[in-house]
N, C-alpha and C positions, 0 to 999 in steps of 0.2 A: 387487283384481285390476282390470287396466285390458287390454284387448284394443283394438287397433287394426286395423282393413281398410284396408291401406297401400300406396300406389304411389309409392316411392321418384323417380319421376320428376316427380311432381307437387310443385308449391310451395306448394300448401295443404296438403296431407298432409304433407310436411316439417314446416311451421309447426307442424302440430298435434302432431307428434310430438315437437318439441321443445318446445312447451307441457306436453305430458305430464311429459317428463322434466325440465323445471325446476320442477314441482311436486313432484318428489320420487317419482315412479313410475317403475318400471321395467316399462313394458307389454310384452305378447305381441303381436310384430307379426306380423300375417298379411299377406304380399304377396301378395293375391290373384289378380293376373293370373298369377302362377306357379301357384298353388293352383286356382286358378278357384272356381267356386262351386257348391254343391249346392241343389238347387231348394228342400228344406224350409229350410236354413239363409236363402237370400233371403228366402224368405216369413215367415219369424221375426222377421229384422232390420226388414222393411218393415211387421210390423205393430208391432213395439215403436218404432218411428221415426213410425208413422202416415203412412208413405209407401205408395204403389202403386208398381209396373213404370214406369209413364208419369211419376210424379212423381220417380222416383229415377234416370231415365233420365238419362246424360250426353248431351247434343246436341252441344257443341262439342269439335272435337278427338277425335272420335268418328266410327265407321261408321255411326251412327245414321241419317244423310240418306240416304244409298248403300243401305242395305237396308231403304229405304221404312218406317220405325218412326215418321216425324214426321207421317203423315196423319192426319186426325183418325179416320178408321174402322179403325185399327190397334188390334187387342184387347191388354189386358193379358196374355193368356196369350200371344202373339204375341211381345210385348217379353220377357217374361219368359225364354221360350225362347232368343232372341237373346241375354239378358246370361249364360246359361249357356253359349253357344256362344263368345260373346265378351264377356271378364270387363271390357273394357275400357267398357263400355257403363254400368256402375255407376257413378254420381256417387259419389265418395269425399272425404275417409276418414269411414269410420263408425267410431264409439268406442262401446265398451261396458265399463261400470263399474256399481258399487255405485248410483250414481246415476241409472242407465238407460243407454238408447241413442240416440246423436245421431248425425246425418248433419251433421259437422263443417264445413258450407262455408256462408259464410266462417270461416276461423279463430276 
């Protein structure tokens, strides 16, 4: 089973989805911008990928700068809470399979 946390407006995310399909998988597609995130879900994904909220933060084409999330003194918890409110802040796509969990950026 393959699960992709996907943004259909993102070229990288679309490329990864196409790669998964070309490999013969029918993935479960989670459009996280519509569904949002749950705190425990994000923490589990970050733990599985060795990421933190800071390292998973999408800084381009997101409100990260406007929300003050790029300051050196901003906490991981502050970033995590912002990600729950603004799902676009999470870099993507994140793919889960039997082989593990990866932030597939670049494709």
